[in-house]
N, C-alpha and C positions, 0 to 999 in steps of 0.2 A: 093196481092203481098206485101202490106204494112206490113201484120202480118208476112209473110215470111222474110221480111227484118229484123224484130224486132227479129224473132227467130235466124236468121244468127247472129245477133250482141250477143244474149244471148250465143250461142254456141262458139263464139269467146271469150267472157268473161271467160266461163267456162274453155276452153282450155288454154287461157293464165294464169288463176289461177294456174291451174296444173303445167303449165311450170315454173312459179315463184317458186311454191313449190321444184321443181326439182333443179332449179338453187340455191335456199336458201338451200337445203340440201347439194349440193356440196360446197357453200362457208362455210357453218358450218363444213365441214370435211377436209377443206384445210389443217390441221395439224394431220389429223387421218393416222397412220402408214397403208400402204397398201390399202389405200381407193381408189376406181374405181369411176371417175365420171360418170354420167348419162347425156343423153340429150332426148330431147322430139321429137318424130318423128309426125308431124300433117299430118292429111289426109282431103281431102276434102270430103263432104257428098253430095249426090246426093238427089233431091227431088221426083226422080221418080226412077223405077228399070230399069236397063239396058237391061233387057229381055223384056221391053214392047215396044222397037223401038222407043220411043218418039226421037223427034229432039234433037240434040246435043245443040242447041242454047239456050235452056231453062236453067235458073239459077240454081245453086245449093242451098243447105239448110244450108250451113255453114261449119264449121270445127269441126273435133274432134281429140283427142289424139289416135292415132294408135299403139303407142308402146312407152316404155321408154327404151332406149336403154344404157347398160352398155358399157363403153369404157374401154378396158382392155389394154390400151397402157402403156408402162414402167414409172413406177415413178422412180424419182432421188433417186439414194443411198447415204445415208448419214452415215459416220463412227462414231461409238459410243465407240469403244474400248472395248464392252462387249463380251465375248467369245460366250455366248449364245445367243445374238441378230444374227439374220441370215436374209439374203435377197435373193430373187431370180432374177437373171438377165436373162431375157428371158421368155419363156412360161412355165407354170406349177403352181402349188400350193403345199404348205405344208399341209399335211394331219393330223388332230387331232380327237381324238375320246372321246366322253362323252355324257352329256346330256345337252341340251339347250331349255330351255322354255318347257320342258317335252318330247322333241324328242330326242332319243337316238340314235347314230349312229356316221358315219363318217362325218366330215365337213372339208373344204377347205378353206385356207385363204393364204394371200400375207404377212400378218403381222407376221414376225417373231420374236416377242419379248418373248422369251422363257426363262425359267430358271429350275433348278433342284430343285424339292420339297424334301420334309423331308423323303420321301420313296425312293427317287433316281430316280424318273420318271421324264423326260423331259416334261414340261408342258407349256401351254400358261398362260396369267394372269387370265383367267377365269377357270383354273385348268383341261383343256382338255389336254389329253395326246397325245403327239407328235407320230406318227406312223411311223416305219421303218422296216429294216431287222435286226434282232439281230445277232451278231457275234457267230459263233461256236468256240469252244476250239482251233481247226486248223487254225483259223484266217479268213476262208471263211465265208459267210453271209447265212442266212436261205432264203428259197424260199418264205415264206409266211410273211406278214407284221403283226406286233404287236408292243405293246407300248414299246419305247425305255426306258431302264432301265438302269441307271449307277451303277455299283458296287461301292458304296461309303465307304464300309469297307476297312480296311487296306490290301494292297496287300501281301501276305504271301512271305518270303523269297524264294530264288530259288537256290540250290547249282548248282555250277558252273560243266556242263557238258563237255562243248567244248571250247577250246582255240585255238586261231589261231595267227600265226605271219607271216608277210609278211616282208621280209628283205634280205638284200644282205651281203654275207661273202666275204671278201678280199680274192681273188684266189693267190694274192702274199704274203700271210701271212706266216711266218715260224711255223713250230711245235713248241710248247713251250719247253724250256730246261728242265722244271720239269715236270714229269708226274702229272695227274690230282689229285689234293688233295683238299678234300670238306672243308677243314678247312682253306685252302688258295687258294679260286677260283680265286681271281683277278691274281694271278702270275702264274696260270698253266691253263688257258684259254686265248683264242684270244679275245672273244667279249660277250656282255651279254645285256640282256634287262630284264625289270621287269614288272609282271602283278600282279593284286589283285585278288585273287581267293575267292570265298565265299563257306562257308559250309552250312550245312542244317538248322543252326540257323541264317543264314545271317551276320555271322561275317565275315569280311575281312581278308585275309592272304597274306601276300607279298611273291611271289613266284619267285625268280630269275633264268632266263634260261642263262646259260653259254655254248658257243659254242667253241669247243676245236679241233684244227686242228690235225690230226693225220697222214696225209700223201697227197699226190696230189689227190685233189678231195674227199677226205675223212674227215669227221667230226664226233665228238660225240657231243651229247648235254646233258645237265645236268639239272634237275629241282631241285631247292634247296631252303629250307625253315628254319626259325629259328626253334630250337629244341622244343622250347617252344609251338609252334603252334601245334605239334603232340605228345603232353603228356609228353615231356622230361624236362630236366632242361633248361631253356631259356639261351640264350647268345652264343649258338653254332650252327654250321649249320648241318641241315641234308638233304640228298639227298632223295627225294621221287619219283624220275624217272630219268632215263637215256635211251639213244638209239643212233642210228648212222644216218648220212646223207651222201649220196653219188652223186656226181655230174660228169657228163660228161666233155669232153675237150671244150664243148660250154657254160658251166656254168648251164646247166639245171640240175635239181634234177632228179635223176634217181631212188633213193631208200631210203626208211626211215623205221627206226625200233623204237620199243619200245613206240609207241604212245599212248597206255592206260596206265593211271598211276593211280594205287590204293591208295588211302590215306585216312586216319582217322584223322581229324583234333580235337584238344582237345574239349571234351564233345559235339561233334556232331556225326552224323551217317556216316558209312563209305560210300565213294563215288569215282566214277571213273571218270578222267579227261582225255578225249581224245585230244591229241595235234595235230594240223592240220599245217604242214608246207608246205603243197602244194600238187599238183597231179604229181606224177612221170611220167615221159615219159617212155615207149611210149604210156601207156595208157592215160596220160595227156600231157599237154604242158611242164610240169616241170618248168614253168616260172610264174605260178599264187602264189607262196609261197615264200619260201627261195631260192636264187639264189647264184651262185659263179662266180662273175665276178671280173677282176681285178681293182677294184674301192672301195673306202673307205666302211667300213662297216656301214650300217645304217638300221634303221627301218621304212619301208614305213607306215605301219599300225599292230596294233595288237588289238585283242579283245578276250573277253570272255563272256558267256552267264549267269553268275550267278549274282545275286543282293541281297542286303538286303532287309528287309521288308519297306513297305513305305505308308503313308496316304493319302488318295485322296485329291487331291488340286484343281481341276477343269477339264474342258473338252475343247478340240479344235475340230473345225471342218473344213474340208478341201472342196476344190471347188466341189467334187464329193458327197458331204454330208455325208461323213465317220465321225463318231463321235469317237472320241479317248479320253480316261480317262487318266488324268495325275496324277502322283503320285510323292512324295516328294523325292522317290529315284531315280528319273530320268527316271523311267519305263513309257512306253505309252502302253496302252492296248486299243485294237479296240473294242468299245461297239456295234456299229451297223451302219448302213448307212440309212439316211433319206429316206422316200418313197415320192416320187414327182408324183402328180397325174396331168394327162392331159386329156383333153375332146375335143370332135370333134367339141363342139360349146361353147365357153366360154360365149357368150352371152345368151346362154339359162340356165345358172346356176340361182338359185333362191337366194335372199338375204335372210340371216338368222340373221342378226344383229351381233354385237360384232366383226365385221371385217371377218364375215364367210360367206360361200356359201354353199349350198347343191346342190346336182346333181338332175335334173329333166329330164323327158323325152325329153325336147328340147335340153338339153346340152349333153344327152348321157351318158353312164357308164363310171366311172372313169377307165383310164388305168395306172396302177401304174408302176413306174420305178425309175431308179436313176438318179440324176443329171447329165446333160450333155448327156444323151441318148435318142434317140428318138425324137428329137427336144425340149427336156425339157432344161430349163436355168440352168445355173450353180450357185451353192451356193456361197455367199460372207458372210464370217462369220465377227462379229465384225461391221456389218452394219444393217441398216434398210432401207427399200423402203419407200419412202415418198409418198403422196398422188399424184395422177397425174392431181390434179386441177388446170387449169390456172386461176389464179384469175383475171387478166385483161380481159380475154374472157369471164368469168363469168359476170363480172361487165358491160360488153359492151351488152352481152345477157340480163342482168338485165334491163337496160335501153330500149332494143328494146321489151322486152315483156311488160314493163310499158307503153311505147307509145302504143303498139298494144291495150294493153287493154283499154287505153282511146280513141282509135280511136274505138274500138268496141262499147264502151259506147254511143260515138256520133251517131253511127248507130241506135242506141236504142232510143236516144231523137229525132233524125230526125225523124224516123219513127212514134214516138209518136206525133209530131207537125203535120206530115201530116194526121194521124188519127184525131186530134183536128180539122183540117181545114175540112176534109171530115164531121165530125158531125156538124160543123157550116153551111154547106150548106144548112141543113133542115131550119135553122132560116133565 
């Protein structure tokens, strides 16, 4: 029994040594981004088989480390202001792909310290490529995951194809005394608004839209630009499009004509600009564009879909993990959406170093999805998740393991003294 006590003490020293190593690892990683702390699960050791039917009063044979459990509790988020710094608030892991210590494949991480490399790929500090769903030209996302690549080349110009005006025309306005005159539009119309239209080269052209009342509920509209913008001598006005707007006695738009305007700006390709003044009733509401109520003229909103060329200036990421490319011309282009991996058992993931985990048989296969879906956490851009190590708790645990180590050593020295006494009996 004395030797058994000594062996029990040895098992305690061994277990406490391993526990102190785990605590030391936790403390060392207190400032590691996305680090998840671990704890030691101790288990008692029997000196006999439970199948032997031995009496339960017999002593055990010490302790062993049954498992080192990873604690996937949420770490605190700290704002960094860096657009490519990402954090997950909730369950899930960012997915990166590449080679780590000779192993090639997908790895999973909570450390969202990403950047855009020279080739346009979003990568982590080790150069592993972030995985996601790339965007299609129509704005939807692909069904399979791949490395997210941001188009860092200049965004080409886009000629205006559609222009929308939402405004009110005053029903109490009188018909202008003079007929419409493109050379004197201010005195031969009732109201106007200005838009900038872009040609195929990305050059902007000022287009004024004048509204001329012709009768009760009847208006003409005229699109006018400088003659120099359409290849003539500058300084005079040229009408590039005209049409009519008709309203009923409730102010609703009931008909519109001349909406497709064909124009060729100087040195640019011919283009067609389709004006949208609302959806006439009864097919539409007649209230979603230009209306005619007895209130002052005003423009609620107006837009057009053209733009000049622009250089890449960075990315933005929203809460659903949609990565958007930003350009100097003010355009925003959806690049892709981050793939967030979820596992049946986070505890079963294997540590791969470098703030990475790999899937194992115990964790189950990664289920990919988007942030905020299927129990996955939301993405916080411009922030990083800190380590979930509680430093005070670790220091308390360090004291406990140190004391336990000392107590186990006393078990060994006491057993040694008892053996010495046993040997001295012969004398």
